[in-house]
N, C-alpha and C positions, 0 to 999 in steps of 0.2 A: 211791634217787635223787630221789622225790618231792618229797622235801622242799627241795630245792636249785631247785624252779620258783618263780616264772619264769627260765629258764636266762639269759636275757639279762642278768640282775640278778646272778645268781649268778658268771656268766664274767665281767660287769664288776669286781666284786668281786676276785675270782680274780687277776684281771689286776692290778688297782691293789696288791692286796698284795704280789704277785710283784716289781712294780716299784719300790714305793715303801719297803717294810720295809727293804731294803736299803740304801737311799738313807740312812736316818737313821742309820746305822751308819757311812756314807762321812763324813756331814756331821760329825758330831762326832769322827771319827778324822783329819780335815783340819787337818793342822798349820799351812798358812796363813792361815785364816780366826781372826778374833776370837770370843770367845764370843759376842758382839752379833750378829755375822754367821750364827753357827752356830743360834741361837734364830731368827732371821729366817727361814731355810731350813726351820728344823722345823715351823713354823706351817702353812704350806701341805701340806707333809708329813704331819705330824699329823692334820689334818683330814681328808686322803684315808684315810689309815688306819684313823682313829676310823669314819668314814662308811661304810667297806667294812666293818669288822668288825662294826658294829650291824648293818647288813643282813644279812651274813652269820649272825650268831648269831640273827637275827628269821628268817631262812630254816629254820635248823636247828631252833629251838625250834618252829616251827610257827604262826609270827604270823599273823595276817590280813594275806596279800596285798593285798587289797583296801580296806586301812584308809587313810584320809586321808594318816595321818602316815608310813606306808610308801612311799605315790606321792610325796609331797612330798620324801621324803629323796632317792628315787631321782633325782628331777628335780633338786633342787638340785645332788646329788653329780655329776650328769652334767653339768649346766650349769659348776658350777665347773672340771670336768676340762677341758670343751673351752674355756672362757675361760683356764684355767692355760697351757694348749699355745699358745693364739692369741696371747699374750704373750711365752712363755718360747722357744718355738721360733725366731721370728724373731731374737731377741736370741742365741740360740746359733749361730744361721745365720750372723749380721753380724758377730761378734765374734771377734778372734781369741785363740787362747786359750795361748799359748808350747807348743804342740806340733811337733812334725816335721810335715811337710807329710801325711804317711800318717797319722799320728796324728789330725791335724786332720780329715782326711776321714773317718777310722774314727769318731772322736767325733760328728762332724755326723751321719752316716749312722745311727749307732745311735739318738742322739736323735730322728732323724726317725722313724725304725721304732717307736720307744716312742710318740710322738705319735701316730702313726698308727693304731696299734693302742690306745691309751687311747682317742681320740675316736673309734673305731668302735665300741668297746665301748659307751663312755658313749651313742654316737646309738641303739644297739640297746635299751639299757636305758630311756632317756628313751622311745624309741618305746612300748616295753611299758607304761613308766607313764602315757602320756598315752592309751594305749587304755580302751575302756570297762570298768569291774569286770566280773567274771564275776558273772552274777546279776541284770545290771543290762541294759535298753536302750541302744541308742546316744544315746537322749535322757536318760540317767540316771533311767529308771524305775525301776518296781517289779520285784522278781526274777519272772521268768517272762512278765513283759510282752512281752520281745524275741521270745519263742516263740509269742506270742497266747495265752498260757494267762492264767487269772484265777484268783489264789489263791484256794482253798477256805474257806469261811468255817467258822470254828472249831465244832468240835460241842460241843456242853451236857451 
């Protein structure tokens, strides 16, 4: 389980994959959308799936979680998720989807739950990525500086 640390990032990736992998299939099996529209829907979905996959593979392979690229990817992924839902959820809520009234309510409720869960997971991952990397002080100093330790001089 230690390979899945930081847990907020692992949970965010798992939530994202759970939500979006199925959506790719739904997009391409929709008989009413044109190919161009399917491609348009696949771009953000593919970006979310790709980011989640890269981060999960990095976690499982033991990549340095304090590396700049890792933290920047987590932040970009989290910001993209929040931005997507900030745009998409009002569109879902305000549009009529040619469903029965009960289906319309269920559709909007499900997407609201998906948005809340995604953005909440993104927030926790963002919060982790903005924290000081392990081994540095809050000001970004050298390892051990936060604990008041001075690194030992190399022996000859």
